[in-house]
C-alpha positions in Angstrom: 11.8 -31.6 -15.6 8.1 -32.4 -15.4 5.7 -29.6 -16.3 2.0 -29.7 -16.0 -0.2 -28.2 -18.8 -3.0 -25.8 -17.7 -5.6 -28.0 -19.4 -4.6 -30.9 -17.1 -5.7 -28.9 -14.1 -9.4 -28.9 -15.2 -9.8 -32.7 -15.7 -11.4 -34.8 -13.0 -12.6 -38.3 -12.3 -14.5 -39.0 -9.1 -14.9 -36.1 -6.8 -15.6 -36.2 -3.0 -17.6 -33.1 -2.1 -17.9 -31.6 1.3 -20.1 -29.0 3.0 -21.0 -28.5 6.6 -23.6 -31.3 6.5 -22.7 -33.4 3.5 -20.1 -35.9 2.5 -21.0 -37.6 -0.8 -19.3 -39.0 -3.9 -20.1 -37.2 -7.2 -18.6 -36.8 -10.6 -19.0 -33.0 -11.0 -17.6 -30.1 -9.0 -19.5 -28.4 -6.3 -21.8 -25.5 -7.5 -21.2 -22.0 -6.1 -24.0 -20.1 -4.4 -25.8 -17.6 -6.6 -25.0 -14.5 -4.6 -21.6 -15.3 -3.0 -19.1 -18.2 -2.7 -20.3 -20.9 -0.2 -16.9 -22.2 0.6 -17.9 -25.7 -0.5 -14.8 -27.9 -0.8 -14.2 -30.8 -3.2 -11.3 -33.1 -3.5 -10.4 -35.4 -6.5 -7.8 -38.2 -6.6 -6.3 -38.5 -10.1 -3.4 -40.4 -11.7 -0.8 -37.7 -10.9 -2.1 -36.4 -7.6 -5.1 -34.7 -6.0 -7.1 -31.6 -7.0 -8.8 -29.4 -4.4 -11.6 -27.1 -5.5 -13.6 -24.4 -3.7 -17.1 -23.9 -5.1 -16.1 -25.8 -8.2 -13.1 -23.6 -8.9 -9.5 -24.8 -8.6 -7.8 -24.0 -5.3 -4.7 -26.2 -5.6 -3.2 -29.5 -6.7 -1.0 -31.9 -4.8 1.3 -33.2 -7.6 3.0 -36.5 -6.7 5.9 -36.3 -9.2 7.4 -32.9 -9.8 11.1 -33.0 -10.2 12.3 -34.9 -7.0 9.4 -34.4 -4.6 5.7 -33.9 -4.3 4.6 -30.2 -4.5 1.5 -28.1 -4.3 0.9 -26.1 -7.5 -0.9 -23.9 -8.4 -2.1 -22.2 -5.3 -5.0 -19.9 -6.0 -5.7 -17.0 -3.6 -8.9 -15.3 -2.6 -8.8 -13.0 -5.6 -8.7 -15.9 -8.0 -5.1 -15.3 -8.9 -2.1 -17.7 -8.3 0.0 -16.7 -5.3 3.1 -18.9 -5.9 5.7 -18.9 -8.7 4.8 -21.3 -11.4 8.3 -21.9 -12.8 9.7 -24.6 -13.1 6.6 -26.7 -12.1 4.2 -25.5 -14.8 3.4 -22.9 -17.4 2.5 -19.3 -16.8 1.7 -16.2 -18.9 3.6 -14.0 -16.4 7.2 -12.9 -16.6 8.9 -14.8 -13.8 12.4 -15.0 -12.4 14.2 -18.2 -13.3 16.5 -18.4 -10.3 16.6 -21.3 -7.8 15.1 -24.1 -9.9 14.6 -26.1 -6.7 11.9 -23.6 -5.5 8.8 -25.6 -6.4 5.8 -23.5 -5.5 5.0 -25.2 -2.1 7.2 -28.0 -1.0 8.9 -29.9 1.8 12.6 -30.6 1.9 15.9 -30.3 3.7 19.6 -30.2 2.9 21.4 -32.9 4.8 19.6 -36.0 6.0 22.0 -38.9 6.3 24.2 -36.9 3.9 21.6 -36.7 1.2 20.1 -33.4 -0.1 16.3 -33.2 -0.2 16.2 -29.5 -0.7 18.0 -28.9 -4.0 17.3 -30.5 -7.4 20.1 -32.0 -9.4 21.5 -29.4 -11.9 24.2 -30.4 -14.3 27.5 -28.7 -13.6 26.5 -27.6 -10.1 28.1 -29.4 -7.1 26.4 -29.4 -3.8 27.7 -30.5 -0.4 25.5 -33.6 -0.5 24.2 -35.7 -3.5 20.6 -35.1 -4.3 18.0 -37.5 -2.8 14.4 -38.0 -3.8 11.0 -38.0 -2.1 8.8 -40.7 -3.7 5.1 -40.6 -3.2 4.0 -44.1 -2.0 0.3 -43.8 -1.3 -2.7 -41.7 -0.5 -4.0 -43.1 2.7 -7.0 -40.7 2.9 -8.7 -38.5 0.4 -12.0 -37.2 1.7 -13.8 -34.6 3.7 -14.4 -33.9 7.3 -17.2 -31.4 7.8 -16.3 -28.4 5.7 -12.6 -29.3 5.1 -10.9 -31.4 2.5 -8.3 -33.8 3.8 -5.4 -35.6 2.0 -3.1 -37.9 3.9 -0.1 -39.1 1.9 2.8 -41.4 2.7 6.2 -40.5 1.2 9.5 -42.4 1.1 12.8 -40.5 1.3 15.5 -42.1 -0.9 19.2 -41.3 -1.0 21.2 -40.8 -4.3 21.6 -44.6 -4.6 17.8 -45.2 -4.3 18.0 -46.5 -0.8 15.2 -45.6 1.6 16.5 -43.7 4.6 13.2 -42.6 6.2 9.6 -41.9 5.5 6.9 -39.5 6.4 3.1 -39.1 6.8 1.9 -35.7 5.7 -1.7 -34.7 6.5 -2.9 -31.8 4.4 -6.2 -30.1 5.4 -7.8 -27.5 3.1 -10.5 -25.0 3.9 -11.9 -21.5 3.8 -12.7 -18.8 6.5 -14.8 -16.1 5.0 -12.8 -14.7 2.1 -9.6 -16.3 3.3 -8.3 -19.6 2.2 -6.0 -21.9 4.2 -4.1 -25.1 3.9 -2.6 -27.0 6.8 0.3 -29.5 6.8 1.2 -31.8 9.6 4.4 -33.7 8.8 5.5 -36.7 10.8 9.0 -37.7 9.7 10.1 -41.1 11.0 13.5 -42.8 11.2 11.9 -46.0 9.7 15.1 -47.5 8.4 17.5 -46.9 11.2 19.3 -43.9 12.8 18.6 -40.6 11.1 21.3 -37.9 11.2 20.1 -34.3 10.4 22.6 -31.7 9.5 22.5 -28.0 10.5 21.4 -26.2 7.4 19.5 -23.1 6.6 18.0 -24.9 3.5 14.7 -26.2 4.7 12.0 -27.2 5.6 8.4 -26.3 4.9 8.7 -23.8 2.0 7.0 -21.5 -0.5 8.2 -19.4 -3.4 5.7 -16.5 -3.6 4.5 -15.0 -6.8 7.2 -12.7 -8.2 5.1 -9.5 -8.0 4.8 -10.0 -4.2 8.5 -10.2 -3.4 10.2 -7.2 -1.6 13.0 -6.9 -4.2 10.6 -6.0 -7.0 9.7 -2.8 -5.1 6.0 -3.0 -6.0 4.8 -2.9 -2.4 6.0 -6.3 -1.3 6.6 -6.7 2.4 7.6 -9.3 5.0 6.3 -8.9 8.6 6.6 -11.3 11.5 4.6 -11.8 14.7 7.5 -10.2 16.5 7.3 -7.1 14.4 10.3 -7.7 12.3 10.1 -6.7 8.7 11.7 -7.5 5.3 15.3 -8.7 5.6 15.3 -8.3 9.4 12.9 -11.2 9.7 15.4 -13.7 8.3 16.8 -16.3 10.7 14.7 -14.9 13.6 12.1 -16.9 15.6 8.4 -16.0 15.2 5.1 -17.6 15.7 4.0 -16.6 12.2 5.3 -14.6 9.3 3.3 -12.9 6.5 4.5 -12.2 3.0 2.4 -9.4 1.4 2.4 -7.8 -2.0 0.4 -7.2 -5.2 -0.9 -9.9 -7.5 -2.6 -8.6 -10.7 -3.1 -5.2 -9.1 -4.6 -6.3 -5.8 -2.8 -6.5 -2.4 -2.8 -9.9 -0.9 -0.8 -11.9 1.6 0.4 -15.3 2.4 0.9 -16.0 6.1 2.5 -19.2 7.5 1.5 -20.1 11.0 3.8 -22.3 13.1 2.0 -24.8 15.4 3.3 -25.1 19.0 3.7 -28.9 18.5 6.4 -28.3 15.9 10.0 -28.9 16.7 11.7 -26.1 18.6 8.7 -23.8 18.4 8.9 -20.9 17.8 11.7 -21.6 15.3 13.6 -19.4 12.9 12.4 -18.5 9.4 14.3 -18.8 6.2 12.5 -15.9 4.5 14.1 -13.9 1.8 13.2 -10.6 0.1 13.5 -12.2 -3.3 10.5 -14.5 -2.6 11.6 -17.6 -0.7 9.5 -18.2 2.4 10.3 -21.2 4.7 9.9 -22.4 8.2 13.0 -24.2 9.3 13.5 -25.3 12.9 16.6 -27.4 12.1 18.9 -24.5 11.2 20.9 -23.3 14.2 24.5 -22.3 13.5 23.5 -22.0 9.8 21.4 -18.9 10.8 24.4 -17.2 12.5 27.6 -15.8 11.2 29.4 -19.0 12.1 31.9 -19.8 9.4 32.0 -23.1 7.6 29.5 -25.0 5.5 26.9 -27.6 6.3 29.4 -30.4 6.2 31.6 -28.7 8.8 28.9 -27.9 11.3 28.0 -30.4 14.1 24.8 -32.4 13.4 21.7 -30.6 14.4 20.0 -33.7 15.8 19.8 -37.5 15.6 16.7 -39.6 15.6 17.1 -43.2 16.8 15.5 -45.9 14.8 11.7 -45.6 15.1 11.7 -42.0 16.5 9.9 -39.2 14.8 9.9 -35.5 14.5 6.8 -33.3 13.9 6.5 -30.2 11.8 3.1 -28.5 11.6 2.4 -25.3 9.6 -0.7 -23.6 8.2 -0.7 -21.3 5.2 -3.4 -18.6 5.2 -4.1 -16.7 2.0 -5.7 -13.4 2.6 -6.5 -9.9 1.2 -4.7 -6.8 2.4 -2.1 -6.6 5.1 -1.7 -8.4 8.4 -4.0 -6.0 10.3 -6.8 -6.1 7.7 -6.5 -9.9 7.7 -6.6 -10.0 11.6 -3.7 -12.5 11.6 -2.9 -12.2 15.3 -6.5 -13.1 16.0 -6.6 -15.9 13.5 -3.4 -17.3 14.9 -4.8 -17.4 18.4 -7.8 -19.3 17.0 -5.5 -21.7 15.2 -3.4 -22.7 18.2 -6.6 -23.1 20.2 -8.1 -25.6 17.8 
């Protein structure tokens, strides 16, 4: 299991800095304004991934080799505190739950693509319906800035348990700020590059987050789940919604993490695999898996098949905010998002 020391997060090589009117190459982080944060972004490509800073302070890192897939960790919210669980990706001073070792901060994965499991990680003594596959980072095709946003475009190969490539993706990450909110956007194009792609019907997927432990509903510290359809907590699971917000305290301050689903995504608005213990995922591929239908993922009919060369698109945005959904004006922010 690969873990990342905190000191590693502070190292940088060449940094591309962005502001509204500037794109330049520098070797130092952007400087914050004297009175208040300017929202100036910088992005740094390093040996093990990419670091994204806001006003010279760490926002997040895209790590290319954490367990069996690339992940984002840490993810620092508007209060300066991490908003995802660190374990098992990296160290933390906090007491954290050690359940579900495949929950890797912010990640992409799915159980059952050509009978390979890209959701779980391999654990000795644990048998899964499908053998574990692996997502392998192939290249960064773009690491730069566009106006006041940082952009990272990565190409990833999806390999089965025997190491054979079965498909590939291009994931475009965009990072930015909006006042005291922070956001990161992911547009995933998954392509059947090696032949037919058979996708099972599973609840285990696809664009996922494990929120900080203090935020989860089960801790009973004020954690709350609310969807754009008005469903809360456990009632939001398996239900379609345009967006879902996971709220709760982090180091004494109430914050929230909303995931917006873009209309170009498959089967929009799709169900959400969001749990009161802290899992938070958008999954348009689960169908019978989100009902009381008996039987496991191997017994259900295939959810869909992509012919060779075909692609599917998943597009989500994470918004990190203070307060609840009303204080963060999420309905208004979502309307702006889909109008972009």
